[in-house]
C-alpha positions as CSV (number, residue, x, y, z in Angstrom):
1,M,12.6,8.4,-12.3
2,Y,11.1,11.9,-12.9
3,Q,8.0,13.1,-11.1
4,T,6.1,13.4,-14.4
5,D,6.9,9.8,-15.2
6,L,5.7,8.7,-11.7
7,F,2.5,10.7,-11.9
8,E,1.7,9.3,-15.4
9,L,2.2,5.8,-14.2
10,L,-0.1,6.3,-11.2
11,A,-2.8,8.1,-13.3
12,G,-3.5,4.7,-15.0
13,A,-3.2,2.6,-11.9
14,G,-6.2,0.4,-10.9
15,D,-5.8,1.3,-7.3
16,A,-6.7,4.7,-5.9
17,A,-3.3,6.5,-5.6
18,F,-2.0,9.7,-4.2
19,V,1.5,11.1,-3.6
20,V,2.8,13.0,-0.6
21,D,6.0,14.9,-0.3
22,Q,8.4,15.0,2.7
23,S,6.4,17.7,4.4
24,G,3.2,15.7,4.3
25,L,1.5,17.7,1.4
26,I,-0.4,16.0,-1.3
27,R,1.3,16.4,-4.7
28,F,-0.8,14.1,-6.9
29,W,-4.2,12.5,-6.7
30,N,-5.6,10.1,-9.3
31,T,-9.1,9.7,-10.7
32,T,-9.6,6.4,-8.8
33,A,-8.8,8.2,-5.5
34,E,-11.4,10.8,-6.4
35,Q,-14.0,8.0,-7.1
36,L,-13.1,6.3,-3.8
37,L,-13.2,9.2,-1.4
38,G,-15.0,11.9,-3.4
39,F,-12.3,14.6,-3.2
40,S,-11.1,16.0,-6.6
41,A,-7.5,16.5,-7.4
42,A,-8.1,20.3,-7.3
43,D,-9.6,20.0,-3.8
44,V,-6.7,18.1,-2.3
45,R,-3.5,19.3,-4.1
46,Q,-1.1,20.9,-1.6
47,S,-3.4,19.9,1.3
48,A,-1.9,18.2,4.4
49,C,-2.5,14.4,4.0
50,C,-3.2,13.9,7.8
51,A,-5.8,16.7,7.9
52,L,-7.6,15.4,4.8
53,L,-7.8,11.7,5.7
54,A,-8.0,12.0,9.5
55,G,-7.3,8.3,9.6
56,R,-8.0,6.1,12.6
57,D,-7.2,2.5,13.4
58,S,-9.7,-0.2,14.5
59,S,-9.6,1.0,18.1
60,G,-10.5,4.6,17.1
61,A,-7.0,6.0,17.8
62,R,-5.9,8.7,15.5
63,V,-3.2,7.5,13.0
64,C,-3.0,10.4,10.6
65,I,-1.2,13.2,12.5
66,P,1.5,15.7,11.6
67,G,4.8,13.8,11.6
68,C,3.0,10.4,11.7
69,S,4.9,7.1,12.0
70,V,4.5,6.5,8.3
71,I,6.5,9.7,7.5
72,E,9.1,9.0,10.1
73,S,9.7,5.4,9.2
74,S,9.8,6.0,5.5
75,R,12.7,8.5,6.0
76,H,14.9,5.6,7.1
77,N,13.2,2.5,5.8
78,P,12.2,2.2,2.1
79,S,10.2,-1.0,2.6
80,I,6.5,-1.0,1.9
81,S,4.1,-0.6,4.8
82,C,0.6,-1.9,4.5
83,F,-2.3,-1.4,7.0
84,D,-6.1,-0.8,7.3
85,L,-7.3,2.7,8.0
86,H,-10.6,4.4,8.7
87,V,-10.6,7.6,6.7
88,S,-12.8,10.6,6.0
89,T,-14.6,11.1,2.7
90,A,-15.9,14.2,0.9
91,S,-19.4,13.4,2.0
92,G,-18.4,13.5,5.7
93,A,-18.9,9.7,6.1
94,R,-15.9,7.5,7.0
95,K,-14.7,4.5,5.0
96,W,-12.3,1.6,5.6
97,V,-9.4,1.4,3.2
98,N,-6.4,-0.8,3.0
99,M,-3.4,1.5,2.6
100,S,0.0,0.6,1.1
101,V,2.8,3.2,1.2
102,I,5.8,3.0,-1.1
103,V,8.8,5.3,-0.9
104,A,9.9,6.5,-4.4
105,R,13.1,8.5,-5.0
106,T,12.8,10.8,-8.0
107,H,15.5,12.9,-9.5
108,D,14.2,15.8,-7.4
109,E,13.2,14.4,-4.0
110,Q,11.8,11.5,-2.0
111,L,8.1,11.0,-2.3
112,R,5.6,8.6,-0.7
113,I,3.1,6.8,-2.9
114,H,-0.1,5.9,-1.1
115,L,-2.3,3.2,-2.7
116,M,-5.8,2.6,-1.3
117,R,-8.3,-0.2,-1.8
118,D,-11.9,-0.1,-0.6
119,I,-12.4,-2.7,2.2
120,D,-15.5,-1.2,3.8
121,V,-17.7,-4.2,3.1
122,R,-15.0,-6.6,4.0
123,H,-14.3,-4.8,7.3
124,R,-18.0,-4.9,8.2
125,L,-18.2,-8.6,7.4
126,E,-15.1,-9.3,9.5
127,S,-16.6,-7.4,12.4
128,M,-19.8,-9.4,12.2
129,T,-17.8,-12.7,11.9
130,T,-15.7,-11.7,14.9
131,E,-18.7,-11.0,17.0
132,I,-20.4,-14.3,16.0
133,V,-17.2,-16.2,16.8
134,R,-17.0,-14.6,20.2
135,Q,-20.6,-15.6,21.0
136,I,-20.0,-19.2,19.8
137,A,-16.8,-19.4,21.7
138,G,-18.6,-18.2,24.9
139,V,-21.3,-20.9,24.5
140,M,-18.7,-23.6,23.9
141,G,-16.3,-22.5,26.5
142,L,-13.5,-21.8,24.0
143,E,-11.0,-19.0,23.7
144,A,-12.2,-16.7,20.9
145,E,-8.8,-15.2,20.3
146,Q,-7.3,-18.7,19.5
147,I,-10.0,-19.3,16.9
148,L,-9.6,-15.9,15.3
149,H,-5.8,-16.2,15.2
150,R,-6.1,-19.5,13.3
151,A,-8.5,-17.9,10.8
152,Q,-6.0,-15.2,9.9
153,A,-3.5,-17.6,8.4
154,R,-2.3,-16.5,5.0
155,P,-2.7,-18.6,1.8
156,P,0.5,-20.1,0.3
157,A,2.6,-17.4,-1.4
158,A,4.0,-17.6,-4.9
159,S,7.4,-19.1,-5.0
160,L,10.0,-16.4,-5.8
161,T,13.7,-16.9,-5.9
162,T,16.0,-14.9,-3.6
163,Q,17.2,-12.8,-6.6
164,E,13.6,-12.1,-7.6
165,V,12.8,-10.9,-4.0
166,K,15.8,-8.6,-4.1
167,I,14.7,-7.1,-7.4
168,L,11.2,-6.6,-6.0
169,R,12.6,-4.7,-3.1
170,L,14.7,-2.5,-5.4
171,L,11.6,-1.8,-7.5
172,C,9.9,-0.6,-4.3
173,R,12.7,2.0,-4.0
174,G,11.9,3.2,-7.5
175,L,15.1,2.0,-9.1
176,S,15.3,1.6,-12.9
177,T,16.3,-1.5,-14.7
178,A,19.8,-0.1,-15.2
179,A,20.2,0.9,-11.6
180,I,19.0,-2.5,-10.4
181,G,21.6,-4.1,-12.7
182,R,24.3,-2.0,-11.2
183,E,23.1,-2.8,-7.6
184,L,23.1,-6.5,-8.2
185,E,26.0,-6.6,-10.7
186,V,24.0,-8.2,-13.5
187,S,23.1,-7.0,-17.0
188,P,19.9,-5.0,-17.7
189,T,18.8,-8.0,-19.8
190,T,19.1,-10.3,-16.8
191,V,17.0,-7.8,-14.8
192,R,14.3,-7.7,-17.4
193,N,14.2,-11.5,-17.5
194,H,13.8,-11.7,-13.8
195,V,11.1,-9.0,-13.9
196,Q,9.1,-11.0,-16.5
197,N,9.4,-14.1,-14.3
198,I,8.1,-12.1,-11.3
199,L,5.1,-10.7,-13.3
200,R,4.3,-14.2,-14.5
201,K,4.5,-15.8,-11.0
202,L,2.4,-13.0,-9.4
203,G,-0.1,-12.7,-12.2
204,A,0.7,-9.0,-12.5
205,H,0.9,-6.9,-15.7
206,T,3.1,-4.0,-14.5
207,R,6.0,-3.6,-12.1
208,L,3.8,-1.5,-9.7
209,E,1.1,-4.2,-9.7
210,A,3.8,-6.8,-9.0
211,V,5.0,-4.9,-6.0
212,M,1.4,-4.6,-4.7
213,C,0.7,-8.3,-5.2
214,A,3.9,-9.2,-3.4
215,T,3.0,-6.9,-0.5
216,R,-0.5,-8.4,-0.2
217,A,1.0,-12.0,-0.2
218,G,3.5,-11.1,2.5
219,L,6.5,-11.6,0.2
220,L,8.2,-8.3,1.1
């Protein structure tokens, strides 16, 4: 895959998306990211990702730092990472987003695709629910953590075959249909058929969307 192909694909993505190179500089920023955080593409291009977002976790600890764990792990592990992050916006306010990071190997270099979804309202509601559960648990003499842990159970995931999961993981690495066929020793037609089955099972319209759906469902 060429960088231009990757950027064109992300320009039309429903999720807010930006691309960071191996040195941590932003190389691409789509319109949805601008709408989400308020920074324009011209504002952020060639800016350090960690300085722009200044992301923190739920405890307030700084996550976005030079040489962060996302950068280090992606150099050796191409699997998707997905986490919640409290980030800066152009207005100076902070917003909760769910961040997914995918490693993409282009013809020129290895890049990291960051996909963001607004979870600000959800996060506030979860915080309110957690506090209410703690208060109820205190009154009833129960352990709040046990109640909260049970509430975090995931819904049943779509049923994917072993081969389909393998193909999804190869898609995460940015491999083309032909490259996936060579990796799995099957024909490109077989790969395309598997991809169509994956899209149908996950209710996705594109390969990128299928990867994101599988990540959210805990299939990868």
